[in-house]
Biopython code that builds the backbone (N, CA, C, O; Angstrom):
import numpy as np
from Bio.PDB.StructureBuilder import StructureBuilder

atoms = [
    (1, "MET", "N", (0.650, -1.374, -0.244)),
    (1, "MET", "CA", (-0.716, 0.023, -0.440)),
    (1, "MET", "C", (0.877, 0.715, -0.570)),
    (1, "MET", "O", (1.106, 0.517, -1.763)),
    (2, "PRO", "N", (2.120, 1.425, -0.001)),
    (2, "PRO", "CA", (2.547, 2.003, 0.065)),
    (2, "PRO", "C", (2.425, 3.269, -0.967)),
    (2, "PRO", "O", (2.111, 2.774, -2.049)),
    (3, "ASN", "N", (2.520, 4.480, -1.080)),
    (3, "ASN", "CA", (1.902, 5.236, -2.016)),
    (3, "ASN", "C", (4.002, 6.801, -1.743)),
    (3, "ASN", "O", (4.504, 7.443, -0.820)),
    (4, "LEU", "N", (4.310, 6.546, -3.254)),
    (4, "LEU", "CA", (5.750, 7.677, -3.377)),
    (4, "LEU", "C", (5.022, 9.046, -3.865)),
    (4, "LEU", "O", (4.413, 8.848, -4.916)),
    (5, "VAL", "N", (4.954, 9.917, -3.555)),
    (5, "VAL", "CA", (4.673, 11.028, -4.129)),
    (5, "VAL", "C", (5.634, 11.875, -3.956)),
    (5, "VAL", "O", (6.162, 12.183, -2.887)),
    (6, "MET", "N", (6.087, 12.612, -5.965)),
    (6, "MET", "CA", (7.036, 13.065, -5.318)),
    (6, "MET", "C", (6.671, 14.586, -6.130)),
    (6, "MET", "O", (6.771, 14.854, -7.327)),
    (7, "GLU", "N", (6.309, 15.268, -5.218)),
    (7, "GLU", "CA", (5.405, 16.769, -6.248)),
    (7, "GLU", "C", (7.231, 17.404, -6.791)),
    (7, "GLU", "O", (8.290, 16.783, -6.704)),
    (8, "TYR", "N", (7.031, 18.553, -7.227)),
    (8, "TYR", "CA", (8.322, 19.711, -7.672)),
    (8, "TYR", "C", (7.542, 20.924, -8.529)),
    (8, "TYR", "O", (6.387, 20.760, -8.923)),
    (9, "SER", "N", (8.207, 22.018, -8.749)),
    (9, "SER", "CA", (8.173, 22.927, -8.763)),
    (9, "SER", "C", (8.410, 22.345, -10.884)),
    (9, "SER", "O", (9.083, 21.371, -11.223)),
    (10, "ASN", "N", (7.599, 23.341, -11.945)),
    (10, "ASN", "CA", (7.462, 23.318, -12.696)),
    (10, "ASN", "C", (8.946, 23.844, -13.591)),
    (10, "ASN", "O", (8.855, 23.707, -14.811)),
    (11, "SER", "N", (9.946, 24.282, -13.191)),
    (11, "SER", "CA", (11.076, 24.892, -13.664)),
    (11, "SER", "C", (12.048, 23.433, -13.604)),
    (11, "SER", "O", (13.075, 23.363, -14.278)),
    (12, "VAL", "N", (11.681, 22.507, -12.887)),
    (12, "VAL", "CA", (12.064, 21.272, -12.238)),
    (12, "VAL", "C", (12.296, 20.769, -13.920)),
    (12, "VAL", "O", (13.118, 21.010, -14.804)),
    (13, "ASP", "N", (11.553, 20.267, -13.833)),
    (13, "ASP", "CA", (10.980, 19.564, -15.445)),
    (13, "ASP", "C", (11.313, 19.741, -16.650)),
    (13, "ASP", "O", (10.834, 19.074, -17.567)),
    (14, "GLN", "N", (12.591, 21.104, -16.883)),
    (14, "GLN", "CA", (13.332, 21.431, -17.796)),
    (14, "GLN", "C", (14.670, 20.962, -17.630)),
    (14, "GLN", "O", (15.573, 21.018, -18.464)),
    (15, "ARG", "N", (14.708, 20.521, -16.542)),
    (15, "ARG", "CA", (17.019, 20.360, -16.568)),
    (15, "ARG", "C", (16.568, 19.002, -16.116)),
    (15, "ARG", "O", (17.605, 18.352, -16.252)),
    (16, "ILE", "N", (15.758, 18.264, -15.711)),
    (16, "ILE", "CA", (16.388, 16.859, -15.020)),
    (16, "ILE", "C", (14.348, 16.049, -15.570)),
    (16, "ILE", "O", (13.271, 16.629, -15.703)),
    (17, "ASN", "N", (14.781, 14.448, -15.731)),
    (17, "ASN", "CA", (14.217, 13.843, -15.923)),
    (17, "ASN", "C", (13.699, 13.156, -15.675)),
    (17, "ASN", "O", (14.138, 12.063, -15.318)),
    (18, "VAL", "N", (11.437, 13.748, -15.811)),
    (18, "VAL", "CA", (11.127, 13.492, -14.065)),
    (18, "VAL", "C", (10.180, 12.154, -14.189)),
    (18, "VAL", "O", (9.593, 11.515, -13.315)),
    (19, "GLN", "N", (10.267, 11.960, -15.750)),
    (19, "GLN", "CA", (9.489, 10.423, -15.143)),
    (19, "GLN", "C", (10.597, 9.502, -15.259)),
    (19, "GLN", "O", (10.202, 8.401, -14.874)),
    (20, "GLY", "N", (12.074, 9.451, -15.698)),
    (20, "GLY", "CA", (13.236, 8.130, -15.428)),
    (20, "GLY", "C", (13.879, 8.700, -13.813)),
    (20, "GLY", "O", (14.614, 7.949, -13.174)),
    (21, "LEU", "N", (13.455, 10.266, -13.208)),
    (21, "LEU", "CA", (13.677, 10.028, -11.678)),
    (21, "LEU", "C", (12.694, 9.294, -10.811)),
    (21, "LEU", "O", (13.106, 8.675, -9.830)),
    (22, "LEU", "N", (11.043, 9.340, -11.206)),
    (22, "LEU", "CA", (10.477, 8.664, -10.748)),
    (22, "LEU", "C", (10.963, 7.375, -10.349)),
    (22, "LEU", "O", (11.569, 6.921, -9.379)),
    (23, "GLU", "N", (10.390, 6.843, -11.663)),
    (23, "GLU", "CA", (11.091, 5.645, -12.195)),
    (23, "GLU", "C", (11.749, 5.181, -11.159)),
    (23, "GLU", "O", (11.418, 4.173, -10.535)),
    (24, "ASP", "N", (13.002, 6.096, -10.843)),
    (24, "ASP", "CA", (14.117, 5.521, -9.845)),
    (24, "ASP", "C", (14.022, 5.486, -8.407)),
    (24, "ASP", "O", (14.434, 4.709, -7.547)),
    (25, "LEU", "N", (13.372, 6.533, -8.399)),
    (25, "LEU", "CA", (12.685, 6.317, -7.070)),
    (25, "LEU", "C", (11.276, 5.293, -6.339)),
    (25, "LEU", "O", (10.641, 5.442, -5.295)),
    (26, "HIS", "N", (11.226, 4.684, -6.982)),
    (26, "HIS", "CA", (9.579, 3.678, -6.845)),
    (26, "HIS", "C", (10.795, 2.299, -6.550)),
    (26, "HIS", "O", (10.980, 1.665, -5.511)),
    (27, "ASP", "N", (11.588, 2.148, -8.113)),
    (27, "ASP", "CA", (12.026, 0.888, -7.982)),
    (27, "ASP", "C", (13.382, 1.152, -6.741)),
    (27, "ASP", "O", (14.234, 0.264, -6.711)),
    (28, "VAL", "N", (13.514, 2.085, -5.975)),
    (28, "VAL", "CA", (14.099, 1.869, -4.640)),
    (28, "VAL", "C", (12.677, 1.392, -3.790)),
    (28, "VAL", "O", (12.917, 0.623, -2.860)),
    (29, "ALA", "N", (11.531, 1.676, -3.948)),
    (29, "ALA", "CA", (10.735, 1.222, -2.699)),
    (29, "ALA", "C", (10.588, -0.488, -2.882)),
    (29, "ALA", "O", (10.247, -1.201, -1.937)),
    (30, "LEU", "N", (10.932, -1.077, -4.389)),
    (30, "LEU", "CA", (10.281, -2.106, -4.363)),
    (30, "LEU", "C", (11.943, -2.812, -3.810)),
    (30, "LEU", "O", (12.121, -3.339, -2.712)),
    (31, "LYS", "N", (12.595, -2.705, -4.474)),
    (31, "LYS", "CA", (14.155, -3.399, -3.955)),
    (31, "LYS", "C", (14.342, -3.282, -2.136)),
    (31, "LYS", "O", (15.416, -3.700, -1.703)),
    (32, "SER", "N", (13.225, -2.676, -1.012)),
    (32, "SER", "CA", (13.776, -1.827, -0.086)),
    (32, "SER", "C", (13.002, -3.261, 0.822)),
    (32, "SER", "O", (12.881, -3.292, 2.047)),
    (33, "CYS", "N", (12.604, -4.233, -0.018)),
    (33, "CYS", "CA", (12.352, -5.384, 0.362)),
    (33, "CYS", "C", (10.829, -4.835, 1.761)),
    (33, "CYS", "O", (10.234, -5.892, 1.968)),
    (34, "LEU", "N", (10.346, -4.025, 2.375)),
    (34, "LEU", "CA", (9.628, -3.510, 2.921)),
    (34, "LEU", "C", (8.344, -3.935, 2.778)),
    (34, "LEU", "O", (7.675, -4.156, 3.787)),
    (35, "PHE", "N", (7.651, -4.164, 1.111)),
    (35, "PHE", "CA", (6.689, -3.772, 0.606)),
    (35, "PHE", "C", (6.670, -4.943, 0.014)),
    (35, "PHE", "O", (7.605, -5.500, -0.560)),
    (36, "ASP", "N", (5.196, -5.446, 0.215)),
    (36, "ASP", "CA", (4.584, -6.452, -1.471)),
    (36, "ASP", "C", (5.051, -5.440, -2.196)),
    (36, "ASP", "O", (5.459, -4.337, -1.834)),
    (37, "THR", "N", (4.918, -6.098, -3.664)),
    (37, "THR", "CA", (6.227, -5.027, -4.834)),
    (37, "THR", "C", (4.740, -4.279, -5.381)),
    (37, "THR", "O", (4.567, -3.147, -5.832)),
    (38, "ASP", "N", (3.708, -5.459, -5.130)),
    (38, "ASP", "CA", (2.550, -4.993, -6.824)),
    (38, "ASP", "C", (2.033, -4.349, -5.859)),
    (38, "ASP", "O", (0.825, -4.464, -6.066)),
    (39, "SER", "N", (2.263, -3.335, -4.314)),
    (39, "SER", "CA", (1.023, -2.455, -3.868)),
    (39, "SER", "C", (2.605, -1.031, -3.868)),
    (39, "SER", "O", (3.083, -0.528, -2.851)),
    (40, "VAL", "N", (2.802, -0.901, -4.527)),
    (40, "VAL", "CA", (3.889, -0.009, -4.249)),
    (40, "VAL", "C", (3.435, 1.385, -5.388)),
    (40, "VAL", "O", (3.685, 1.192, -6.578)),
    (41, "LYS", "N", (2.888, 2.525, -5.050)),
    (41, "LYS", "CA", (2.356, 3.604, -6.306)),
    (41, "LYS", "C", (3.096, 4.972, -6.332)),
    (41, "LYS", "O", (3.330, 5.737, -5.397)),
    (42, "SER", "N", (3.326, 5.050, -7.326)),
    (42, "SER", "CA", (4.688, 6.259, -7.138)),
    (42, "SER", "C", (3.868, 6.943, -8.189)),
    (42, "SER", "O", (3.086, 6.260, -8.851)),
    (43, "ARG", "N", (4.021, 8.758, -8.486)),
    (43, "ARG", "CA", (3.764, 9.178, -8.850)),
    (43, "ARG", "C", (3.859, 11.091, -8.163)),
    (43, "ARG", "O", (3.643, 11.623, -7.074)),
    (44, "ALA", "N", (4.375, 11.651, -9.776)),
    (44, "ALA", "CA", (4.584, 12.940, -9.338)),
    (44, "ALA", "C", (3.433, 14.131, -9.919)),
    (44, "ALA", "O", (2.698, 13.970, -10.893)),
    (45, "LEU", "N", (3.504, 15.405, -9.002)),
    (45, "LEU", "CA", (3.103, 16.119, -9.340)),
    (45, "LEU", "C", (3.519, 17.399, -9.712)),
    (45, "LEU", "O", (4.702, 17.088, -9.579)),
    (46, "ARG", "N", (3.586, 18.654, -10.087)),
    (46, "ARG", "CA", (4.332, 19.441, -11.562)),
    (46, "ARG", "C", (2.950, 20.375, -10.501)),
    (46, "ARG", "O", (1.720, 20.431, -10.480)),
    (47, "TYR", "N", (4.290, 21.060, -9.633)),
    (47, "TYR", "CA", (3.247, 23.161, -8.945)),
    (47, "TYR", "C", (3.864, 24.171, -10.385)),
    (47, "TYR", "O", (4.981, 24.212, -10.899)),
    (48, "HIS", "N", (2.635, 24.874, -10.697)),
    (48, "HIS", "CA", (3.596, 26.190, -11.421)),
    (48, "HIS", "C", (3.414, 26.583, -10.482)),
    (48, "HIS", "O", (4.517, 26.978, -10.104)),
    (49, "HIS", "N", (2.030, 26.975, -9.020)),
    (49, "HIS", "CA", (2.351, 28.014, -8.348)),
    (49, "HIS", "C", (2.660, 27.097, -7.041)),
    (49, "HIS", "O", (2.081, 26.047, -6.764)),
    (50, "TRP", "N", (4.091, 27.957, -6.016)),
    (50, "TRP", "CA", (4.588, 27.893, -4.765)),
    (50, "TRP", "C", (5.257, 28.945, -4.457)),
    (50, "TRP", "O", (5.352, 29.846, -5.291)),
    (51, "LEU", "N", (6.032, 29.090, -2.847)),
    (51, "LEU", "CA", (5.969, 30.185, -2.644)),
    (51, "LEU", "C", (7.366, 29.355, -1.185)),
    (51, "LEU", "O", (7.154, 28.455, -0.372)),
    (52, "VAL", "N", (8.570, 30.115, -1.415)),
    (52, "VAL", "CA", (9.391, 29.604, -0.123)),
    (52, "VAL", "C", (10.336, 30.992, 0.523)),
    (52, "VAL", "O", (11.331, 31.623, 0.169)),
    (53, "GLY", "N", (9.366, 31.017, 1.665)),
    (53, "GLY", "CA", (9.774, 32.243, 2.095)),
    (53, "GLY", "C", (9.699, 32.868, 1.476)),
    (53, "GLY", "O", (9.160, 32.697, 0.383)),
    (54, "GLU", "N", (10.362, 34.228, 2.001)),
    (54, "GLU", "CA", (10.808, 35.566, 1.269)),
    (54, "GLU", "C", (11.152, 35.675, -0.201)),
    (54, "GLU", "O", (11.050, 36.751, -0.790)),
    (55, "GLN", "N", (11.664, 34.280, -0.950)),
    (55, "GLN", "CA", (12.138, 34.384, -1.956)),
    (55, "GLN", "C", (10.993, 33.604, -3.025)),
    (55, "GLN", "O", (11.461, 32.860, -3.886)),
    (56, "GLY", "N", (9.775, 33.759, -2.959)),
    (56, "GLY", "CA", (8.702, 33.133, -3.796)),
    (56, "GLY", "C", (8.945, 31.780, -4.107)),
    (56, "GLY", "O", (9.168, 30.716, -3.530)),
    (57, "ASP", "N", (8.785, 32.342, -5.512)),
    (57, "ASP", "CA", (8.615, 31.380, -6.905)),
    (57, "ASP", "C", (10.165, 31.066, -7.353)),
    (57, "ASP", "O", (10.277, 30.473, -8.425)),
    (58, "THR", "N", (11.079, 31.318, -6.820)),
    (58, "THR", "CA", (12.126, 31.804, -7.625)),
    (58, "THR", "C", (13.392, 30.258, -6.874)),
    (58, "THR", "O", (14.313, 29.788, -7.544)),
    (59, "VAL", "N", (13.092, 29.865, -5.640)),
    (59, "VAL", "CA", (13.261, 28.155, -5.486)),
    (59, "VAL", "C", (12.991, 27.303, -5.857)),
    (59, "VAL", "O", (12.164, 26.682, -5.190)),
    (60, "ASP", "N", (13.320, 26.882, -6.730)),
    (60, "ASP", "CA", (13.075, 25.468, -7.392)),
    (60, "ASP", "C", (12.757, 24.046, -6.526)),
    (60, "ASP", "O", (13.257, 23.925, -5.407)),
    (61, "PHE", "N", (12.215, 23.366, -6.887)),
    (61, "PHE", "CA", (12.117, 21.859, -5.257)),
    (61, "PHE", "C", (11.332, 20.538, -5.619)),
    (61, "PHE", "O", (10.273, 20.542, -6.247)),
    (62, "ILE", "N", (11.900, 19.534, -5.204)),
    (62, "ILE", "CA", (11.650, 18.730, -5.316)),
    (62, "ILE", "C", (10.940, 17.745, -3.549)),
    (62, "ILE", "O", (11.501, 17.994, -2.482)),
    (63, "HIS", "N", (10.221, 17.141, -3.582)),
    (63, "HIS", "CA", (9.549, 16.836, -2.376)),
    (63, "HIS", "C", (9.368, 15.383, -2.678)),
    (63, "HIS", "O", (9.384, 15.055, -3.864)),
    (64, "ILE", "N", (9.207, 14.521, -1.809)),
    (64, "ILE", "CA", (8.875, 14.019, -1.775)),
    (64, "ILE", "C", (8.301, 12.976, -0.502)),
    (64, "ILE", "O", (9.140, 12.467, 0.242)),
    (65, "SER", "N", (7.007, 12.726, -0.326)),
    (65, "SER", "CA", (6.054, 11.938, 0.486)),
    (65, "SER", "C", (6.253, 10.822, 0.169)),
    (65, "SER", "O", (6.211, 10.557, -1.033)),
    (66, "PHE", "N", (6.587, 9.598, 1.302)),
    (66, "PHE", "CA", (6.339, 7.976, 1.524)),
    (66, "PHE", "C", (5.674, 7.691, 2.331)),
    (66, "PHE", "O", (6.070, 7.226, 3.400)),
    (67, "GLU", "N", (4.106, 7.960, 1.937)),
    (67, "GLU", "CA", (3.449, 7.184, 3.634)),
    (67, "GLU", "C", (3.157, 5.566, 3.165)),
    (67, "GLU", "O", (2.980, 5.534, 1.947)),
    (68, "LEU", "N", (3.088, 4.630, 3.601)),
    (68, "LEU", "CA", (2.908, 3.413, 4.514)),
    (68, "LEU", "C", (2.929, 3.455, 5.691)),
    (68, "LEU", "O", (3.415, 4.294, 6.451)),
    (69, "LEU", "N", (2.145, 2.110, 5.964)),
    (69, "LEU", "CA", (1.221, 1.134, 6.407)),
    (69, "LEU", "C", (2.105, 1.277, 8.154)),
    (69, "LEU", "O", (3.311, 1.030, 8.136)),
    (70, "ASP", "N", (1.508, 1.635, 9.448)),
    (70, "ASP", "CA", (2.385, 1.418, 9.961)),
    (70, "ASP", "C", (3.192, 0.316, 10.490)),
    (70, "ASP", "O", (2.220, -0.425, 10.346)),
    (71, "GLY", "N", (4.087, -0.474, 10.974)),
    (71, "GLY", "CA", (4.527, -1.303, 11.892)),
    (71, "GLY", "C", (6.250, -1.602, 11.640)),
    (71, "GLY", "O", (6.864, -2.520, 12.183)),
    (72, "ARG", "N", (6.695, -0.845, 10.925)),
    (72, "ARG", "CA", (8.285, -0.523, 10.312)),
    (72, "ARG", "C", (8.955, -0.194, 11.072)),
    (72, "ARG", "O", (8.469, 0.545, 11.928)),
    (73, "THR", "N", (10.155, -0.490, 11.158)),
    (73, "THR", "CA", (10.527, 0.081, 12.322)),
    (73, "THR", "C", (11.001, 1.529, 12.486)),
    (73, "THR", "O", (9.929, 2.133, 12.455)),
    (74, "GLU", "N", (12.094, 2.576, 12.663)),
    (74, "GLU", "CA", (12.268, 3.751, 13.123)),
    (74, "GLU", "C", (13.437, 3.555, 11.572)),
    (74, "GLU", "O", (13.388, 4.257, 10.563)),
    (75, "GLU", "N", (14.584, 2.176, 11.885)),
    (75, "GLU", "CA", (15.728, 2.426, 11.088)),
    (75, "GLU", "C", (15.028, 2.234, 9.794)),
    (75, "GLU", "O", (15.291, 2.899, 8.793)),
    (76, "GLN", "N", (14.140, 1.314, 9.846)),
    (76, "GLN", "CA", (13.777, 0.713, 8.383)),
    (76, "GLN", "C", (13.483, 2.220, 7.390)),
    (76, "GLN", "O", (13.921, 2.755, 6.372)),
    (77, "LYS", "N", (12.659, 2.401, 8.235)),
    (77, "LYS", "CA", (12.334, 4.186, 7.473)),
    (77, "LYS", "C", (13.387, 5.081, 6.830)),
    (77, "LYS", "O", (13.559, 5.764, 5.819)),
    (78, "ARG", "N", (14.219, 4.584, 8.356)),
    (78, "ARG", "CA", (15.075, 6.291, 8.520)),
    (78, "ARG", "C", (16.152, 5.309, 6.895)),
    (78, "ARG", "O", (16.629, 5.936, 5.949)),
    (79, "GLU", "N", (16.228, 4.052, 7.033)),
    (79, "GLU", "CA", (17.293, 3.643, 5.122)),
    (79, "GLU", "C", (16.068, 3.702, 4.159)),
    (79, "GLU", "O", (16.459, 4.089, 3.058)),
    (80, "LEU", "N", (15.185, 3.541, 4.169)),
    (80, "LEU", "CA", (14.374, 3.772, 3.398)),
    (80, "LEU", "C", (14.415, 5.284, 3.164)),
    (80, "LEU", "O", (14.131, 5.366, 1.969)),
    (81, "SER", "N", (14.562, 6.242, 3.514)),
    (81, "SER", "CA", (15.035, 7.945, 3.883)),
    (81, "SER", "C", (15.628, 7.917, 3.282)),
    (81, "SER", "O", (15.024, 7.807, 2.214)),
    (82, "ARG", "N", (16.708, 7.942, 3.109)),
    (82, "ARG", "CA", (18.173, 7.898, 2.715)),
    (82, "ARG", "C", (18.559, 7.051, 1.980)),
    (82, "ARG", "O", (19.773, 6.880, 1.864)),
    (83, "GLN", "N", (18.039, 6.604, 1.571)),
    (83, "GLN", "CA", (17.705, 6.727, 0.261)),
    (83, "GLN", "C", (17.386, 7.009, -1.041)),
    (83, "GLN", "O", (17.926, 7.134, -2.141)),
    (84, "LEU", "N", (16.148, 7.073, -0.435)),
    (84, "LEU", "CA", (15.512, 7.843, -1.482)),
    (84, "LEU", "C", (16.374, 9.304, -2.139)),
    (84, "LEU", "O", (16.572, 9.561, -3.326)),
    (85, "MET", "N", (16.808, 10.162, -0.843)),
    (85, "MET", "CA", (17.612, 11.150, -1.136)),
    (85, "MET", "C", (19.455, 10.936, -1.859)),
    (85, "MET", "O", (20.226, 11.846, -2.161)),
    (86, "THR", "N", (19.634, 9.802, -1.929)),
    (86, "THR", "CA", (20.579, 9.282, -2.559)),
    (86, "THR", "C", (20.520, 10.132, -3.595)),
    (86, "THR", "O", (21.128, 11.172, -3.850)),
    (87, "VAL", "N", (18.850, 8.901, -4.706)),
    (87, "VAL", "CA", (18.417, 8.936, -5.553)),
    (87, "VAL", "C", (18.554, 10.526, -6.689)),
    (87, "VAL", "O", (19.022, 10.762, -7.803)),
    (88, "LEU", "N", (17.605, 11.578, -5.248)),
    (88, "LEU", "CA", (17.838, 12.391, -5.454)),
    (88, "LEU", "C", (18.726, 13.456, -5.783)),
    (88, "LEU", "O", (18.820, 14.132, -6.808)),
    (89, "GLN", "N", (19.279, 13.471, -4.846)),
    (89, "GLN", "CA", (20.836, 13.870, -5.101)),
    (89, "GLN", "C", (21.223, 13.770, -6.287)),
    (89, "GLN", "O", (21.295, 14.565, -7.224)),
    (90, "GLU", "N", (21.548, 12.346, -6.105)),
    (90, "GLU", "CA", (22.699, 11.836, -7.400)),
    (90, "GLU", "C", (21.556, 12.414, -8.783)),
    (90, "GLU", "O", (22.301, 12.622, -9.740)),
    (91, "GLN", "N", (20.462, 12.648, -9.089)),
    (91, "GLN", "CA", (19.698, 13.449, -10.504)),
    (91, "GLN", "C", (19.245, 14.472, -10.379)),
    (91, "GLN", "O", (18.864, 15.119, -11.355)),
    (92, "ALA", "N", (19.138, 14.999, -8.897)),
    (92, "ALA", "CA", (18.842, 16.372, -9.758)),
    (92, "ALA", "C", (19.573, 17.122, -8.183)),
    (92, "ALA", "O", (18.811, 17.549, -7.316)),
    (93, "SER", "N", (20.783, 17.173, -8.047)),
    (93, "SER", "CA", (21.906, 18.170, -7.317)),
    (93, "SER", "C", (21.614, 19.628, -8.044)),
    (93, "SER", "O", (21.912, 20.552, -7.287)),
    (94, "ASP", "N", (21.080, 20.080, -9.387)),
    (94, "ASP", "CA", (20.448, 21.441, -9.264)),
    (94, "ASP", "C", (19.251, 21.925, -8.768)),
    (94, "ASP", "O", (18.788, 22.984, -9.191)),
    (95, "VAL", "N", (18.671, 21.231, -7.873)),
    (95, "VAL", "CA", (17.371, 21.217, -8.287)),
    (95, "VAL", "C", (17.731, 22.296, -6.177)),
    (95, "VAL", "O", (18.028, 21.494, -5.292)),
    (96, "ARG", "N", (17.662, 23.770, -5.737)),
    (96, "ARG", "CA", (17.678, 24.000, -4.881)),
    (96, "ARG", "C", (16.699, 23.235, -3.820)),
    (96, "ARG", "O", (16.586, 23.459, -2.614)),
    (97, "SER", "N", (16.332, 22.707, -4.258)),
    (97, "SER", "CA", (15.489, 21.747, -2.421)),
    (97, "SER", "C", (15.048, 21.147, -1.879)),
    (97, "SER", "O", (14.072, 21.590, -1.274)),
    (98, "LEU", "N", (15.545, 19.223, -1.621)),
    (98, "LEU", "CA", (15.690, 18.017, -2.089)),
    (98, "LEU", "C", (15.525, 17.652, -0.340)),
    (98, "LEU", "O", (16.363, 17.455, 0.540)),
    (99, "THR", "N", (13.892, 17.677, -0.349)),
    (99, "THR", "CA", (13.298, 17.346, 0.947)),
    (99, "THR", "C", (13.013, 15.391, 0.777)),
    (99, "THR", "O", (13.371, 14.842, -0.265)),
    (100, "VAL", "N", (12.508, 14.758, 1.656)),
    (100, "VAL", "CA", (11.990, 13.166, 1.681)),
    (100, "VAL", "C", (11.563, 13.244, 3.500)),
    (100, "VAL", "O", (12.228, 13.456, 4.514)),
    (101, "ASN", "N", (10.361, 13.000, 3.276)),
    (101, "ASN", "CA", (9.303, 12.795, 3.979)),
    (101, "ASN", "C", (8.999, 11.718, 3.816)),
    (101, "ASN", "O", (8.739, 11.406, 2.654)),
    (102, "ILE", "N", (8.846, 10.244, 5.313)),
    (102, "ILE", "CA", (8.286, 9.422, 5.698)),
    (102, "ILE", "C", (6.452, 9.415, 6.387)),
    (102, "ILE", "O", (6.000, 9.679, 7.501)),
    (103, "ARG", "N", (6.184, 9.233, 5.845)),
    (103, "ARG", "CA", (4.914, 9.319, 7.305)),
    (103, "ARG", "C", (4.316, 7.680, 7.004)),
    (103, "ARG", "O", (4.619, 7.021, 6.009)),
    (104, "ASP", "N", (3.264, 7.150, 8.289)),
    (104, "ASP", "CA", (2.953, 6.396, 8.817)),
    (104, "ASP", "C", (1.646, 6.729, 8.639)),
    (104, "ASP", "O", (1.212, 7.880, 8.675)),
    (105, "MET", "N", (0.645, 5.172, 8.337)),
    (105, "MET", "CA", (-0.445, 5.799, 7.866)),
    (105, "MET", "C", (-0.923, 4.743, 9.814)),
    (105, "MET", "O", (-0.172, 4.181, 10.611)),
    (106, "ASP", "N", (-2.143, 4.908, 9.818)),
    (106, "ASP", "CA", (-2.608, 4.310, 10.115)),
    (106, "ASP", "C", (-3.806, 3.041, 10.750)),
    (106, "ASP", "O", (-4.910, 3.070, 11.295)),
    (107, "LYS", "N", (-2.903, 2.068, 10.334)),
    (107, "LYS", "CA", (-3.940, 0.687, 9.861)),
    (107, "LYS", "C", (-5.637, 0.396, 9.929)),
    (107, "LYS", "O", (-6.494, 0.007, 9.135)),
    (108, "ALA", "N", (-5.586, 0.872, 11.521)),
    (108, "ALA", "CA", (-6.600, 0.723, 11.967)),
    (108, "ALA", "C", (-7.853, 1.421, 10.492)),
    (108, "ALA", "O", (-8.797, 0.942, 9.864)),
    (109, "CYS", "N", (-7.092, 2.810, 10.517)),
    (109, "CYS", "CA", (-8.735, 3.645, 9.410)),
    (109, "CYS", "C", (-7.979, 3.594, 8.193)),
    (109, "CYS", "O", (-8.106, 4.673, 7.615)),
    (110, "PHE", "N", (-7.234, 2.789, 7.546)),
    (110, "PHE", "CA", (-7.292, 2.711, 5.740)),
    (110, "PHE", "C", (-8.303, 1.991, 5.154)),
    (110, "PHE", "O", (-9.056, 1.141, 5.630)),
    (111, "GLN", "N", (-8.239, 2.306, 4.405)),
    (111, "GLN", "CA", (-9.415, 1.701, 3.254)),
    (111, "GLN", "C", (-8.946, 0.894, 2.233)),
    (111, "GLN", "O", (-7.738, 0.681, 2.128)),
    (112, "LYS", "N", (-9.453, 0.596, 1.753)),
    (112, "LYS", "CA", (-8.366, -0.669, 0.094)),
    (112, "LYS", "C", (-9.756, -0.890, 0.022)),
    (112, "LYS", "O", (-10.716, -0.900, 0.793)),
    (113, "VAL", "N", (-9.430, -1.135, -1.673)),
    (113, "VAL", "CA", (-10.760, -1.832, -2.310)),
    (113, "VAL", "C", (-10.290, -2.561, -4.026)),
    (113, "VAL", "O", (-10.738, -2.404, -5.162)),
    (114, "GLN", "N", (-9.849, -2.887, -3.789)),
    (114, "GLN", "CA", (-9.297, -3.187, -5.405)),
    (114, "GLN", "C", (-9.946, -3.697, -6.795)),
    (114, "GLN", "O", (-9.110, -4.226, -7.526)),
    (115, "ASN", "N", (-11.700, -3.635, -7.491)),
    (115, "ASN", "CA", (-11.748, -3.565, -8.114)),
    (115, "ASN", "C", (-10.863, -4.306, -9.759)),
    (115, "ASN", "O", (-9.765, -4.020, -10.236)),
    (116, "ARG", "N", (-12.012, -5.388, -10.273)),
    (116, "ARG", "CA", (-11.184, -6.222, -11.525)),
    (116, "ARG", "C", (-11.799, -5.521, -12.503)),
    (116, "ARG", "O", (-11.538, -5.749, -13.684)),
]
sb = StructureBuilder()
sb.init_structure("model")
sb.init_model(0)
sb.init_chain("A")
sb.init_seg("    ")
for serial, (resi, resn, name, xyz) in enumerate(atoms, 1):
    if name == "N":
        sb.init_residue(resn, " ", resi, " ")
    sb.init_atom(name, np.array(xyz, "f"), 0.0, 1.0, " ", f" {name:<3s}", serial, name[0])
structure = sb.get_structure()
């Protein structure tokens, strides 16, 4: 059930291969052995409007939100975050702000339906 969401400023896709980066980040999740590979979902959201501090929209960014059902150790989540950041730094080193956040989701409140 893990969801990787890559949010990025619209100036980023002029300099990096967004689809390729998304695929490599998705691959990190698959190879982590923390999840059933068929349940990993990754997507990218491009932003046309954003503000950062007093610098407004002059600061470009990529932010990774990774949501997963609770139950992983802090070390497992830290390592996943580190591996995702490594890929970001390798492929988007000229992007000013790179961030990763791993979040637990409450299993008791999560709902899922898969239709055929």
